C-alpha positions in Angstrom: 71.1 135.2 63.2 71.7 133.1 66.4 70.0 129.7 66.5 69.8 127.5 69.6 69.5 123.8 68.8 68.8 120.9 71.1 72.1 118.9 71.4 70.3 115.7 70.5 69.1 116.9 67.1 71.4 115.2 64.6 73.2 117.1 61.9 72.3 120.4 63.5 75.4 122.2 62.5 75.2 120.9 58.9 71.5 122.0 58.7 71.3 125.3 60.6 74.7 126.9 60.1 73.4 127.6 56.6 71.2 130.3 58.3 73.5 131.7 61.0 75.4 131.0 64.2 74.4 127.7 65.9 74.7 126.8 69.6 73.8 123.4 70.9 71.9 123.3 74.2 70.5 120.7 76.6 66.8 120.6 75.8 65.5 119.4 79.1 67.4 122.0 81.0 66.8 124.9 78.7 64.2 126.5 81.1 66.6 126.6 84.0 68.0 130.0 85.2 71.5 129.4 83.9 70.2 129.4 80.3 68.3 132.7 80.5 71.1 134.8 79.1 71.7 132.4 76.2 68.0 132.4 75.4 67.9 136.2 75.5 70.6 136.3 72.8 68.8 134.0 70.4 66.6 134.6 67.4 65.4 131.0 66.9 65.3 127.8 68.9 65.0 124.2 67.5 63.8 121.8 70.1 62.5 118.3 70.8 59.5 117.1 72.9 61.5 117.4 76.1 61.5 121.2 76.0 58.3 123.0 77.0 58.1 126.2 74.9 55.7 128.7 76.5 55.5 132.2 78.0 57.7 131.3 80.9 60.5 130.1 78.6 60.4 132.9 76.1 59.6 135.9 78.3 62.2 138.6 77.8 63.7 137.0 74.7 63.6 138.1 71.0 63.0 134.7 69.7 61.0 134.8 66.4 61.1 131.2 65.2 60.4 127.9 67.1 60.9 124.6 65.3 60.5 121.2 66.8 62.0 118.1 65.2 59.1 116.0 66.5 55.8 114.9 65.2 53.7 116.3 68.1 53.1 119.8 69.4 51.9 119.1 73.0 55.1 120.7 74.4 54.5 123.9 72.5 52.1 126.6 73.7 51.0 127.3 70.2 48.3 129.8 71.3 51.0 131.9 73.1 53.4 131.6 70.1 50.7 132.8 67.7 49.6 135.7 69.9 53.2 136.9 70.0 53.7 136.6 66.3 56.3 133.8 66.7 56.5 131.4 63.8 56.5 127.8 64.7 56.5 124.3 63.1 56.9 120.7 63.9 58.0 117.8 61.7 54.8 115.7 61.1 55.4 112.2 60.0 59.2 112.4 60.2 59.6 109.2 62.2 56.4 107.3 61.1 58.4 104.5 59.4 60.7 104.2 62.5 57.6 103.7 64.7 56.3 101.2 62.2 59.6 99.3 62.5 59.3 99.3 66.3 55.8 97.8 66.1 57.0 95.1 63.7 59.9 94.3 65.9 57.6 93.9 68.9 55.3 91.7 66.8 58.3 89.5 66.0 59.1 88.8 69.6 55.8 88.9 71.5 54.9 85.2 71.3 52.9 84.1 68.3 51.1 87.5 67.8 52.6 87.8 64.3 51.3 84.4 63.2 47.9 85.2 64.7 47.6 88.5 62.9 48.7 86.9 59.6 46.1 84.2 60.1 43.2 86.6 60.4 43.7 88.4 63.6 43.1 92.1 63.9 45.5 95.0 64.6 43.8 98.0 66.2 45.2 101.5 66.2 44.2 104.5 68.3 45.3 107.7 66.7 45.2 107.6 62.9 47.4 110.6 62.1 50.7 110.3 60.2 52.1 107.5 62.2 48.8 105.6 62.5 48.0 105.8 58.8 51.5 104.8 57.7 51.3 101.8 60.1 47.9 100.6 59.0 48.8 101.0 55.3 51.9 98.9 55.8 50.1 96.2 57.8 47.3 95.9 55.3 49.9 95.4 52.5 51.2 92.5 54.6 47.7 91.0 54.6 46.9 92.0 58.2 43.4 93.2 59.0 43.3 96.7 60.7 40.9 98.9 62.5 41.5 102.4 63.7 39.9 104.9 66.1 40.4 108.6 65.6 37.4 110.9 66.4 39.1 113.8 64.7 38.9 112.0 61.3 35.7 111.2 59.5 34.8 107.5 60.0 35.5 105.8 56.7 37.4 102.8 55.5 39.1 101.1 58.5 38.0 103.9 61.0 35.5 102.7 63.5 34.4 103.1 67.1 36.6 102.8 70.2 34.6 99.8 71.4 35.3 98.0 68.1 39.1 98.8 68.2 39.2 97.4 71.8 38.4 93.9 70.4 41.7 93.8 68.5 44.3 91.1 69.1 47.0 93.8 69.1 46.2 97.3 70.1 48.7 100.1 69.3 48.4 103.6 70.9 49.7 106.4 68.7 47.5 109.3 69.8 49.0 112.7 70.5 48.5 114.1 74.0 45.7 116.6 74.3 44.0 117.9 77.4 41.2 120.0 76.0 38.8 120.1 73.1 36.0 117.7 72.3 38.2 114.6 72.4 41.1 115.0 74.9 43.5 112.0 75.0 44.8 112.6 78.5 44.0 109.3 80.4 41.9 108.3 77.5 41.6 104.6 78.3 40.3 103.2 81.6 41.1 99.9 83.2 37.6 98.6 82.4 38.0 99.5 78.7 41.4 97.8 78.4 40.0 94.7 80.1 37.8 94.2 77.0 40.9 93.2 75.0 40.8 89.5 74.0 42.6 86.8 75.8 46.4 86.9 75.0 46.2 90.4 73.4 49.2 92.7 73.0 49.0 96.3 74.1 51.7 98.6 72.6 52.0 102.3 73.6 54.3 104.5 71.5 52.5 107.8 71.3 52.4 109.7 74.6 52.6 108.1 78.1 49.8 110.1 79.6 47.2 108.6 77.2 46.9 105.7 79.8 47.7 106.3 83.4 50.4 104.3 85.2 47.8 103.1 87.7 45.6 101.7 85.0 48.5 99.8 83.4 49.6 98.4 86.8 46.1 97.2 87.5 45.9 95.7 84.1 49.2 93.8 84.7 47.8 92.4 87.9 44.3 91.5 86.8 45.0 90.6 83.1 48.5 89.1 83.1 47.6 87.4 79.8 47.9 90.8 78.1 51.4 91.5 76.9 52.4 95.1 77.5 54.9 96.9 75.3 55.7 100.4 76.5 57.9 103.0 74.8 56.3 106.0 76.5 55.6 106.5 80.2 53.8 108.5 82.8 55.9 110.3 84.0 59.2 110.7 82.0 62.1 110.7 82.4 61.9 109.2 85.9 59.7 106.3 84.8 58.0 104.1 87.5 60.0 101.1 88.4 56.9 99.2 89.5 55.5 99.4 86.0 58.9 98.6 84.4 59.0 95.4 86.3 55.6 94.3 85.0 55.8 95.0 81.3 57.2 92.5 78.7 59.1 95.1 76.7 60.2 98.5 78.0 62.1 101.1 76.0 63.1 104.7 76.7 60.8 106.7 74.3 62.8 105.7 71.2 60.3 104.1 68.9 60.8 107.0 66.5 64.6 107.1 67.0 65.8 105.6 63.8 68.7 107.6 62.3 66.6 108.1 59.2 63.6 109.4 61.2 65.7 111.8 63.3 67.3 113.2 60.2 63.9 113.6 58.6 63.0 115.8 61.5 66.1 117.9 61.1 65.5 118.3 57.4 61.9 119.2 57.8 62.4 122.0 60.3 65.4 123.3 58.4 63.4 123.5 55.2 60.6 125.3 57.2 63.1 127.8 58.6 64.5 128.4 55.1 61.0 129.3 53.9 60.5 131.6 56.8 63.7 133.4 56.1 63.2 133.3 52.3 66.5 131.5 51.9 67.6 128.4 50.2 68.5 125.2 52.0 70.8 122.4 50.9 69.7 119.0 52.3 72.8 117.3 50.9 74.9 118.1 54.0 72.2 116.5 56.2 71.8 113.4 54.0 75.5 112.8 54.0 75.5 112.1 57.7 73.9 108.7 57.2 76.3 105.8 56.4 75.3 103.3 53.7 73.0 100.5 54.9 74.4 97.0 55.3 73.5 94.4 52.7 71.6 91.4 54.1 70.4 88.2 52.4 67.3 86.7 53.9 66.9 82.9 53.9 63.4 82.3 55.3 60.7 81.1 53.0 57.6 81.0 55.3 55.9 84.5 55.3 55.9 84.9 59.1 59.5 83.8 59.4 60.6 86.1 56.5 59.0 89.1 58.3 60.6 88.1 61.6 64.0 87.5 60.0 63.9 90.8 58.1 62.9 93.1 61.0 65.1 91.5 63.6 68.1 91.7 61.2 67.6 95.5 61.1 66.2 96.2 64.6 65.7 94.0 67.6 63.6 95.8 70.2 64.8 93.4 72.9 68.2 95.1 72.8 66.6 98.4 73.8 64.6 96.7 76.5 67.8 95.1 77.9 69.7 98.5 77.9 66.9 100.2 79.7 66.5 97.6 82.4 70.3 97.5 83.0 70.6 101.3 83.1 67.8 101.6 85.7 68.6 98.6 87.8 69.0 99.5 91.5 68.3 103.2 90.8 65.6 104.1 93.4 66.2 107.9 93.3 63.9 109.6 90.8 66.6 112.1 89.7 69.2 109.4 89.0 66.6 107.3 87.1 65.7 110.3 85.0 69.3 111.1 84.2 69.9 107.5 83.2 66.8 107.5 81.0 68.0 110.7 79.2 71.5 109.3 78.7 70.0 106.3 76.9 68.2 108.6 74.5 71.2 110.9 74.0 73.6 108.0 73.3 71.1 106.0 71.3 73.0 103.8 68.7 72.7 104.2 65.0 69.6 102.5 63.7 68.6 102.4 60.1 65.0 101.9 59.0 63.8 98.7 57.3 62.7 100.7 54.2 66.2 102.2 53.7 68.0 98.9 54.2 69.5 96.7 51.5 67.7 93.4 51.8 67.6 90.6 49.3 66.1 87.1 49.1 67.9 83.8 48.7 64.7 82.4 47.2 63.4 83.8 43.9 59.7 83.3 44.7 57.6 86.2 43.5 55.3 86.1 46.4 58.2 86.5 48.9 59.6 89.4 46.8 56.2 91.1 47.0 56.0 90.5 50.7 59.4 92.0 51.2 58.5 95.1 49.2 55.4 95.5 51.4 57.4 95.0 54.5 59.8 97.8 53.5 57.0 100.1 52.5 58.0 100.1 48.8 55.7 100.5 45.9 53.1 102.4 47.9 51.0 104.9 46.1 
């Protein structure tokens, strides 16, 4: 069996060589003519969201299995795959905790939003799938009030209307990209809707860039400069718009879910799926062995907000990713050059462990702080 694997999927050889011959390929270029012969020789492809898997890509091939080490499926023409009898799968929820860490890190550095939320402010989430649910559960355990909007899920608990969510002090966008159906998310939010956000709100987008248009975000930056924008996803990618980059407070290259733990979760999930398809066994031990042990860190803060801030920034400081992106794209006016630089940042992304897998301890022995730390790391959840 011959398996093509995106070169940016970690532990690919360790995972997929258990099933056959593995060749690493550049995911974004896989549809270009020079890769036709390679595709024609493959039985399976394992991709990320940068590869559009459709009739055009697979025509004339014998590919029977398509796996994506990502949470979304908007890059897969699933209707075509099913019509052709091609088995496919994604890795739902694989990087949910990584995205949660990204949100927490942004909270820690966006002014006093963390203190405001802990003092009774409200976190709003649009898109309450694996990522959204994991995020709101974690935030509620920290004592933060949450509301979520997702019309595909029955309204219960924290689920409410879009108008209500737009009253949140911090609004997080985690919806997948859909262009059809009863509730398409393409350009879901208008300028007028986002202007309903309260004074001094934070808008964070870490799902898909096309959920809000670049034009809307630029207009928002001009008319509502009090709203702090945090963008991890863009319209378009990879040649992201410099005009918008210059306006947002935090800008990152689609890496919210790029923790080493999250990426390996994705590899593990699609490898386990392929094993089931082939009726073979799969050993995850070789994949798990890729991760180095987490550093041991002692936290000294005793105020709740400061403990949260100290803990997350000790593990992941989003400002470092912001600085890398701005430096890499500075003075690059050409779209192609900017796109290549964006992709290089993702390909060479440094090791980043998740808060939940890190070894954190408290200098203080206060029980309430220990409980807060457990909630912060997502431990003890049912």
